[in-house]
N, C-alpha and C positions, 0 to 999 in steps of 0.2 A: 543633448538630445536625451529624452525621458523616456521615449518608446521606440523600441525596436520590435519589427516583424519580419521573422524568417519564413522562407516559402511564400515571399511578397509576391510573384507572380504566379502562386498558383490558385485554385477555386477559391479557399477560404481568405487566404493573404490578400488577393486582390480587393474580395467584399470588404475586408475590415478594412484598408487603405481608403478605399471609396467612402466608408461611413467615417472614420477620421477627418476625412477631407472636407466632409458636410459638416462637420462639427467644428472646422477650423483648430483642431489638434495636431501639433507638430508630431510627426513621427518620421524614421527612417526604415525602408522597406527593402530587403535583400533577396533576390533569388538565388539560386544554387551557383550561379557564375560568378555572382559577386560575393558570397560566403559558403563556402562549402564546409558544412557541420559535420562531416566525415574528419576533417583535419583540425586535431586539436590544439594543434597550436596556433591555427588562423584565428579559431573560434574565442580563444583566450585572447590571443592579442589585441582582437577587434572589440572585444567585451571591456575589456581592461581600458582600452583606450577612450573607447565612447561611454563607456560608465552610465548604460541604461537604467533607469528606475524599473521599466516594467518591460520584459519581454513576453509576445505573444508568438510561441512558439507553431507556427503552422506548417513547417516543413514537415514533408511525408513523403515515403514509398506507398503510394495505395493500388498497386497492380496486385490484387488480391490473389488472382489465379497463377500468375506469373511467381509469386512469392512461394508458390510451392514446388518450384524446381527451377528454371534457370533463373529467375531472380531471389532467390532465398537468400544468396550472400548479401545481395544490394539492399534487402529487404530491412536484414537484421544491422547491417553497416549504417542505414540512413535511421529507420524506426528507433533502433536499440542504442548505439554507438554514437549517433548524431546528437542523439536527446540527451544521452550521458554528458556529451563534450558542453552542450549548452546549458544544461545543470549546472554542473560543476563550475564554469565560468559566471553564472547568474547567482551561485552562493556567494562567490570571491568577492562580488560588486555590491551584494545585499540587495538584488534586484529581485522582484514579483516576478514569478513563471508561471506562465498561462500555457497550458499545456491540452493539445486537443489530443483524446482516444475514441476509444470504440465501442461498442455492443458486441464486437467480435470477442472481447475477453470473458464472454460466457457461453455455454454450450448451448443453450437454447433447449433445455431440457424441462426449466422450468415453465410451468402452466399460469403462474402468478407474473405481476411486472415484478422487474429486477430492480432493487434499490441499490444506492451505493454501498450497503455493508455486506449484500449479498456475496458470497463464494465465488470468486473467480475460475473458469475453467475452459481457456481458449482450446478449440479444437483445430484452426488451422494457423500457418507460419506468420502470416499478419497479426493475427490477435496475439500469439505469444509475443510477437516483437515489442507492440505496442504495451501490453502488461510489463513486460519488464522493463521499459521504460518507466512507468508509472511507479513500479517499487522502487527503483533507482531514485527516482524524484522524491517521494514519500520518506526515502532514508537519509536523502543528502543535501535537499533544501527545506530552507526554514518557510518561505513565504511561498506558496503555490496553489494555484487552481488546476485541478485536473478535471477536464470538461469532458464526459464518454458521450458521442453522438451517433446517429444513425441514418442511412440512407440518404445521403447528403445529395442535395439539388441547387444548382445556382446558376448565375449569368455567366460566370467565367472560365467553366471546364466542361469536360466530360461528364455526364451523368445521365442516369434513368430517364428521366424528363426529356432531355434532348435526343436520347437513343429512340425511345417512343415515337418521337414528333418526325424525328427520320425516318423510321420503319414504315410508318403511316404513309408517307408519300408514297413509298414504293412497292407496300404491299397492303393485299385488300383483306389478309388474315394473318392474325398473329396470336400465338401461343404464347400465355403468360403463366410461370409457376404462381399457385393458389394456397400452397400451403405452408409459406414461411411469412410470418407476420412479425411486425415492427412498426414504427413511428417515422414517417421522412421529417428531413431536418432541411429549412430553406438555410442558404448561407447568411442570409441578412438577419434571420432571428438569430443565430448562432453568434455571429459577430456582436451583434447587439447585447446579447447575454456577456459575453467575455469582456467588453467594455465594461458592462453595467458592473459584475463583479470588483472589478479593479476600481471604478468611481465610486462605488458605495462601499467600498473597503469591507465587503462582505467577509463572511467567515472562511479561513484558508482551507482547502481541503477538495474532496472529489463530489463532481456534481453529474447530474444527467442533463442532457439538454437536448429535446428533440422539438417538433411542432407538436401540439397536443393530437389527441385522438389517434386511433390505431388502424392500421389494414393490412391486408396482404398485398404483395405485388399486383395479382389480378387487380384487385380494387384500386389500387393506386394507379394503374394503366388505364382504367376504365374512367377515371376522373380526367385524366390527362387528355384523353383521347374523345371525352365524351361528344364533342362536336364534330368529330372527323367521320368519314365515311370508312370504317373498318372494324371488320367481326374479330372481337376476341375471343379464345378458347381458355379456359382453364384447364392446368394441366399440374400434376406433381412434381415433387423434385425428383423423383427418381425417373420420370421421364424426360427430365432436363439436366443431365448430368454436367456437374463443373468440376474442375480441379480442386479449387478449395471448398472445403465444409462450409456450409451457410447455416447460421441457426435457425431453427425451425420458429422459435419463439423469443424473440429478443427484444421485446418492449419492455422499454426502462421506466420507470416510475418518475414522477417529474416533481414531487410533492417538495423536494428539497430545494428545488430551483424556483419553485412558484413561493415557499417561503421566505425568501430574498424580497417580494415584494415585485419580481420581474412578471410582467404579464406576457403569457405565451398564446399564440394565436395557434387556432386549430390548423392542422395540415392543409384541410381544403381551403381555407381562407388563404393561407400563406400561397399555395399552388395558382390559386387566382390572381393574387397580386402579382407574383412572379410571370405569369402569363400575361396579363396586362403590359407590364415592361417590355416583354419579349415581340408583344404584337404592335407596338408602337412605331 
């Protein structure tokens, strides 16, 4: 077994599994019931016995608002401790580790695009836990790719696109935050990039990957619902309070990813392809 996927039943893990199947590449995909990444001994034993060459670490706790209070402990257990366990085990067997991180490692105060070299300053518990894992990997793993992404949507889990489509069925009017800007990311694009880094033996390190072009949540929603009979009204973040701080401007620069030769679809085109699959 040369490829291991953690979080195999999640939105990204399922997408990556599908991609590898299409390419007739053998892999093992494990959900939390099959491999509890918080259990250091279980992780060590499994990876020592299977000795994967590549570990796509997709397992994560992603309830961002819950991570501020009720889910704070679980957030750190899964996103930090769990990732540390995977990282240590990966290094012991000489595996390449591909870790998925987030734009929430930034505070959103930058008016320009964030590069991989820009200073991090997470303002919510989810971002802090993911950054702690990033730093551990950089200090303890020889061969790693850290891929920061944002505004993820896909076929195999809860996400903003499905939320908007669902609300449009029951509401004639919706209010959407218009002062938070970022880049939407289709899980298919993200999975393809993760595999591309490994397959092409790209330089190890930190990469930013989302679909090209940027937008506000309001603009994203308008595109999702452009064929639906629903009225959208833009509102400010202050009018839509949430437990977890959201960066106002978390647009990540994609130049490093593009320099690898990987072609990145604009988010509008990625969304269109995704919706075509949904409507089949």
